[in-house]
NUPAFI-939877 format. One record per residue: residue in three letters; z, y, x of N, C-alpha, C in turn. Coordinates in steps of 0.1 Angstrom, whole numbers, plus 5000, padded with zeros to 4 digits. Example, Ala and Ser with C-alpha at 12.3 -4.5 7.8 and 13.67 -1.06 7.14 Angstrom:
2
ala507849435132507849555123507849675132 ser507149785128507149895137507950005129 
END
This chain:
416
met473710247674473310147685473510007681 lys474609977674474909847670473909797659 lys473509897651472509857640471209827647 leu470809907657469509877664469609737670 phe470709707677470909577683470809457673 asn471509477661471409377651470009357645 asn469309467644467909457639467109387649 tyr467309407662466609337672466909187672 leu468109147670468509007669467908947656 asn467809017646467208967633465708927635 thr465008987644463608957646463508807651 phe464608757657464508617662464908517651 lys465408557640465908467629464808387623 gly465108267619464108187612463308097621 leu463408107634462708017643463507887645 ser462807777645463507647645464207617659 gln465107527658465907497670464907437681 glu463907357677463007297686462207407694 val461807517687461107627693461907687704 trp463207707701464107757712464207667724 trp464307537721464307437732463007447740 leu461807457733460607477740460507597749 ala461107707744461207827751462007807764 leu463107737763464007707775463207627785 ile462607527780461807437789460707517796 thr460007607789459007687795459607787805 leu460807837802461407937811461807857824 ile462307737823462707667835461407637843 asn460307587836459107557842458407677849 arg458407787842457707907848458507967859 ala459807967858460608017869460507927881 gly460307797878460207697889458907707897 thr457807757891456507767898456507887907 met457607917914457808037923457008027935 val456407907939455607897951454307977949 ile453807987936452508047934452308187939 pro453308277936453108417941453108427956 phe453708327963453808337978452808247984 leu451808187976450908097982450008157993 ser449508277990448608328001449308358013 leu450608408012451408438024451708308032 tyr452008198024452308068030451108018038 leu450008028032448707978038448308048051 thr448508178050448108258062449208268073 lys450408268069451508288079452008148085 ser452208058076452707928080451607828085 leu450507828077449407728081448307788088 asn448307918090447307988098445907978092 phe445807968079444507968073443808108073 ser442508108074441808238073441808288059 leu441408418057441308468043440208398035 asn439208358042438108278036438608148031 asp439408078039440107948035440907968023 val441708078023442608108012441808127999 gly440608198000439708207988439308077982 trp439007977991438607847986439807767980 val440907787986442107727980442407777966 met442207907964442407967951441307917941 ser440107897946439107837938439507697933 ala440007617943440507487939441607487929 phe442507587931443607617921443007647907 gly442007727906441407767893440707647887 leu440007567895439207457890440207347885 gly441307327892442307227887442907277874 ser443107407872443607457860442707437848 val441407457850440407437840440307287835 ile440207197845440107057842441407007836 gly442507057841443807017836444007057821 ser443607177818443707227804442807137795 trp441607107799440707027791441306887790 leu441706827801442306687800443606687792 gly444406787793445606787785445306797770 gly444306867766443906867752443406737747 lys442606667755442006537752443206437750 leu444106437760445206337759446206367748 thr446306497745447206537733446706477720 asp445406487718444806427706444806277706 lys444906217718444906067719446306007718 ile447206057726448505997727449706087722 gly449406207719450406297713451006397724 tyr451506507719451906617728453206577736 tyr454106497730455306467737455106397750 lys454306287750454006217762453306297773 val452406377768451606467778452506567784 met453406627777454406727782455306657792 ala455906547789456806477797456106437810 phe455006377809454206327821453906447830 ser453406557824453006677832454106737839 leu455306757833456406817840456906727851 leu457106597849457606507859456606497871 ala455306477868454406457879454206587887 thr454206707880454106827887455206847897 gly456506807892457606817901457406737914 leu457006617912456706527924455606577933 leu454606627927453406687934453806807942 phe454606897936455107017943455806977956 ile456706877955457506837966456506787977 ala455506707973454606647982453706747989 leu453406857982452406957986452807018000 gln454107028003454507088016454107008028 phe453806878026453406788037451906788040 leu451206868032449706878034449507008042 thr449006988054448907108063447507138068 thr446507058064445107088068444407148056 phe443307218059442607288049442007188038 pro441307078041440806988031441906928022 thr443006878029444106808022444806908012 phe445007038017445707128009444907167997 cys443507187998442607207987442807097977 leu442706977981442906857972444206857966 gly445306887973446606887968446806997957 ile446407117960446607227950445807207938 phe444607137939443707107928444507007919 leu445106897925445806797917447106857911 val447806947918449007007912448607087900 met447607167900447207247889446607167878 leu445907057881445306977871446406917863 val447506857869448606797862449406907855 ala449707017862450607117857450007177844 asp448707207844448107277832447707177821 met448007047823447906957811449006997801 phe450107057806451207097798450907197787 arg450007287790449807407782449207377768 pro448107297767447607267753448607177745 ala449307087752450307007746451507087740 met451907187748453007267744452607357732 phe451407407732450907487720450907397707 val450407277709450407187697451807157692 ala452707137702454107117698454707237691 leu454407347697454807477691454407497676 ser453107457674452607457661453307367651 ala453607247656454307147648455807187645 tyr456407257654457807287652458007427646 ser457007497642457107627636456607627621 lys457307697613456807717599455507797600 pro454607777591453307857592453608007593 glu454608057586454808207586455508257598 asn456008157607456708197619455908177632 lys454708127630454008087642453808197652 thr453408317648453208427657454408467664 arg455608467657456808497664457308387673 ser456908267670457308147679456508167692 val455208207691454408227703455008337711 thr455508447704456008557711457308517719 leu458108427713459308387720458908307733 ile457908227732457408157744456908257754 arg456208357750455808457759456908527766 leu458008557759459208617765459808527775 ala459808397773460308297782459408297795 ile458108297793457108307804457308427812 asn457508547806457608667813459008667821 leu460008617814461308617822461208517834 gly460508407832460308307843459508367854 phe458408437851457608507861458408617868 ser459308687861460008787867461108737876 ala461808627872462908577880462408487891 gly461308417889460708327899460508397913 pro459708497914459408567927460708617934 ala461608667926462908717932463708607938 ile463808497930464508377935463808317947 gly462408317946461608257956461808337969 gly461808467969462008547981463408507988 phe464408497980465708457985465708317992 ile465008217985464908087990464108078003 ile463008158004462308158017463108218028 thr463908318025464808378035465808278040 ala466408208030467508118034467007978039 leu466007928033465607788035464207768041 ser463407878042462007868046461107828035 tyr459807818037458907788026459107638022 gly459507548031459807418027460807408015 gly461807488016462807488005462207527992 leu461207617992460507667980459907547973 phe459207467980458507347974459507247968 trp460607227975461707147970462307197957 val462607327957463207387944462207387933 asp460907417936459807407926459807267919 gly459807167928459707027923460906997915 ile462107027920463306987913463407057899 thr463007187898463107257885462107197875 cys461007147879460107077870460706947865 ile461306877874462006757870463106777861 met463906887863465006937854464406967840 ala463307027840462607067827462206937819 thr461806827827461506697821462706637814 leu463906647821465106587816465506667803 val465406797803465706877791464806827780 leu463506817782462606777772462906637766 ile463206547775463506407770464806407761 asn465806487765467106487758467106567745 val466306667744466406757733465206757723 leu464106707728462906717720462306577717 asn463206487715462706347711462006357698 pro460706327697460006337684460606257672 lys461406157675462006077665463106157658 lys463706247666464906317661464506467657 ala463506517663463106657661462506677647 lys462706797642462306827628460906887628 ile459906817623458606867623458406957611 leu458007077613457907177601456407187596 asp455507157605454107177601453207077607 asn453406947603452606837608451306827602 val450206887608448906887602448106767606 lys447606697595446706587598445406607590 thr444306597598443006627592442206497591 glu441706467579441006337577439806327585 asn438906437585437706437593437706557602 pro438406547613438606667622437206717627 lys437106847627435906917632436106937647 ser434906927655435006957669435107107671 ala435907157680436007297683434707347689 tyr433907267695432607307701431607337690 gly431807297678430907327667431407437658 asp432607497661433207607654432707737659 lys431707797652431007917657432008037659 ala432908047649433908157649434808137661 phe435208017664436107997675435408017689 leu434107987690433408007702433208157705 ile433008237694432908387696434308437701 phe435308387695436708417699436908387713 leu436508267718436708227732436008317742 ala434808357738434008447747434808577748 ala435308627737436108757737437308737746 met438008627745439208607752439008597768 ile437808537771437508527786437308677791 leu436608757783436408897788437808967788 phe438608947778439909017777440808967789 gly440708837793441508787804441008847817 ile439708867819439208927831439709067833 val439609147821440109287821441609287824 phe442409207817443809207818444309177832 leu443609077839444109037852443909137863 gln443109237860442909347871444309417874 tyr445209417864446509477866447309397876 phe446909277879447709197889447009157901 ser445809227903445009197916444509327921 thr443609397914443009527920443909647917 met444709647906445509767903446509797913 pro447309697918448309727929447609797941 leu446409747945445709817956445409957953 tyr445009987940444710127936445910217937 tyr447010157932448310237933448610277948 lys448410177957448710197971447710287979 asp446410247977445310317985444910447980 val444910467967444510597961445610687958 his446710637952447910727949449010717959 gln448810637969449810637980451210597976 leu451310507966452710467961453310367971 thr454610367972455210267981455410127973 glu455710027980455909897974457009897963 leu458009977966459109997956458610057943 glu457810167944457210237933456210147925 ile455410067933454509977926455309867919 gly456409817925457209717918457809777905 ile458209897905458909957893457809967882 ile456610017885455610027875455209887869 leu455009787878454709657873455909597866 gly457109627870458309577863458509637850 met458009757848458009827835457309737824 asn456209667828455509587819456409477813 gly457109407822457909297817459109347809 phe459709457813460809517806460409557792 leu459309627790458809667777458509547768 ile457909447774457609327766458909267761 phe459909257770461209187766461909267755 val461809397755462509487746461709497733 phe460409527733459709567722458809467715 glu458409357722457409267717457809197704 met459009137704459409067692459509157679 pro460209277681460309367669458909417665 leu458009437674456709487671455909377663 ile456009257668455209147661455809127647 lys457109127646457809107633457309217623 trp457209337628456709447619455209427616 leu454409397625453009377623452709267614 glu453509157614453409047605453509077591 asn454309187588454609227575453609337570 thr452609367578451609457573450409387568 asn449409457564448209397558447109377569 phe447409397581446409387592446109237594 thr444809207597444409067600444609047614 lys444608917618444808877632443608927640 thr442408917635441208967643441309117644 gly441709187634441809337635442909377645 leu444009307646445009337656444609297670 met443909187672443309157685442409267690 leu441509307680440609417683441309547688 phe442309577681443109697685443809687698 gly444309567701444909537714443909547725 ala442709497723441609507733441209657736 ile441209737725440909877727441909947735 leu443209917732444309987740444209947755 thr443909817758443909767771442709827779 gly441509837772440309897778440610047781 ser441310107772441610257774442410277786 ser443310187790444210197801443510217814 phe442210167815441410177827440610307827 ile440010337816439110457816439810587819 ile441110597814441810717816442210747830 leu442110647839442510657853441410747860 asn440210757854439210837861439210977856 phe440011007846440011147840440811247849 thr441811197856442711297863443311227875 pro443611307886444311247898445811247896 trp446311297885447711307883448411177883 val449411157891450011027893450710967880 gly451111057870451611017858450710937849 val449410947852448410877844448610727846 leu449210687858449410547860450410487850 val451410567847452510517837451810507823 ile451010607820450310607807449410487806 gly448710457817447810337817448610207815 met449710197822450610077821451110067807 leu451510177800452010167786450910117777 leu449710177779448510137770448209987772 met448209937784447909797787449009707782 thr450309747783451409667779451409647764 phe451209757756451209747742449909677737 gly448809687744447609617741447809467743 glu448509427754448809287757449809237746 met450809317743451809267733451209237719 ile450109307716449409287703448409177704 ala447609177715446409087716446808947718 phe447808917727448108787731448808697720 pro449808747714450508667703449508637691 phe448808737687447908717675446708637679 ser446208637692445108557696445608407696 asn446808387701447308257701447508197687 ala448108277678448308237664446908207658 phe445908287661444508267655444008127660 ala444208097673443807967678444507857671 met445807867669446507757662446107747648 asp445807847641445307847627444007767627 arg443007807636441707737636441907587639 ala442907557648443107417652443407327641 lys444007387630444407297618443207227612 lys442007277614440807217608440107107617 gly440707087629440106997638441106927647 asn440606887659441406827669442306937675 gln443606937673444407047677444407057692 gly444506937699444506947714443307007720 glu442106967714440907017719440807177717 tyr441207227705441207367703442107437712 met443407397714444307467723443907447737 ala443307337741442807327755441707427758 leu440807447749439707547751440307687751 tyr441407717743442007847744442707867758 ser443307767763443907777777442807787787 ile441707717786440607717795440007857796 ala439907927785439408067785440108147795 phe441408137796442108217806442108167820 ser441908027821441707967834440408017840 ile439308027831438008087836438208227840 ala439008307832439208447836439908457850 his440808357853441508357866440508327877 ile439608237875438608197885437708317889 phe437208387879436308497881436908637882 gly438008657875438608797873439008857886 his439908787894440508837906439408857916 asn438508757918437508767928436508877925 ala436008887913435008987909435609127910 gly436909147906437509277908437609317922 met438009227931438109267945436709297951 arg435709227948434409247953433809387948 met434109417935433609537929434309657936 val435609647938436309757945435809777959 asp435509667966435009667980433609737980 ala432709697971431309747971431109877964 leu431909907953431610017945432710127944 gly433910087949435010187948435810167935 phe436910227935437810207923437310277910 asp436810397911436310467899435210387892 asn434210347900433110267894433610127888 thr434610077895435109947890435809967877 trp436610077875437210097862436210127851 tyr435110187854434010207844433510067840 ile433209977849432709847846433709767838 val435009767843436109697835436209747821 thr436109877819436109937806434909887797 leu433809877804432609817797432809677792 leu433509597801433809457797434809457785 ala435709547785436609557774435909597761 ala434909687763434109727751433309607746 leu432809517755432109397750433009307743 cys434309297748435309217741435509267727 val435709397726435909467713434709437704 leu433509447709432309417701432309277696 leu432609177704432709037700433809017689 leu434909077691436009067681435609127668 phe434809237668434309307656433309207649 ile432409147657431409047652432208937645 leu433208887652434108777647434708817633 arg435208937632435808977620434808987609 gln433609037612432509047602432108907597 tyr432008817607431608677604432508607595 leu433808627598434908567590435008627576 asn434808757575434808827562433608777553 thr432408757560431208717552431508577547 lys432008487556432308347551433308347540 lys434308437541435308437530434708487517 arg433808587517433208637505432308527499 arg431608447507430708347503431508237496 lys432708197501433508097495434108147482 glu434508277481435008327468433908337458 lys432708367462431508367453431208227448 ala431208127457431007997453432007947443 lys433307977445434407947436434208007422 asn433808137422433608197409432508137402 glu431408107409430208047402430607907396 glu431507837404431907697399432807717387 lys433607817386434407847374433607877362 asp432507957365431607997354430907877348 ile430507787357429807657352430807577344 leu432007567349433007487341433307547328 trp433307677327433607757315432507727304 ile431307727310430107707301430207567295 
END
């Protein structure tokens, strides 16, 4: 047992001190955004919004996320990741506190749009900072550590949020959200001063290429949008399936969903460490992760046995554990040849787009076609994602062969 525990701890070795601080800041930030899981309840119970109004608020939420990610990338390339991160965290804290005072439909839509616009400026800047503070060989594990922080934050946030609502009402939730973001700003300023921090991979490109002209990256983004839409069904339509079709209680649903976070916390870092030492490519691993995630939906239609829900969750969780860290590492690698902020912004935007369409489309399909047909369609989307990743792998292999051929021809000419 002790050996297993030591081996687990060894998977975290080699990561820089700055990456650990980034993980802590992310943990505080993500645990702090505890108002988000309770947003629909707050809008319907406290502000008496209709479900249609809530739908428009969530659209404003998603739109703010897309524009914020884009703007964060642009500003990161202009003024640097440190200033963008500090501004985003501080301004998000102040906006969260102000949001509780907006009680009409138009003002709340505008308010949540501004909150998400400012909050999601943080993501591309954080990814660029993560790239700078990680050795090239440690980037995937650095991403995995950040994912652990995000998962822990999302796990702790709703639990703490429920307690705060009970003790202090929804108003207290907005105050705590705002204060935690401001606390994260203070941690950032004190521990990640770029003048003192140790930069391990400071990439400067003389003639940076635009991400919009990178064909391989655009194929990758299309695949990630599809993967995001498929993945998000586990947090919107799947809980309804558990309750309506398999008659699970809220406690049983919570246990199955909680299994996802627990497995990620225990297995993701060792799994990524092991996969990094194999000969598998990032595109090959992303492809495999997408296959596992798609399979988790199709198997639900094979049998009414309730145990299939656990098997489905296991497939999705391991698919997620493989696809997300290596997709993030792939994006950071591509970003080296261009404007890093622009690349990482587009990577963030891909998942923001998935949020805009994924939840809404899933709900509408379930309502119009039923769960079984929805799972067939979701599996088809996963298959399209796999196809795009296969095309990406073939495209990159072809380019690699052409480069090697050109090098060999150049050597032959020099020899002659």
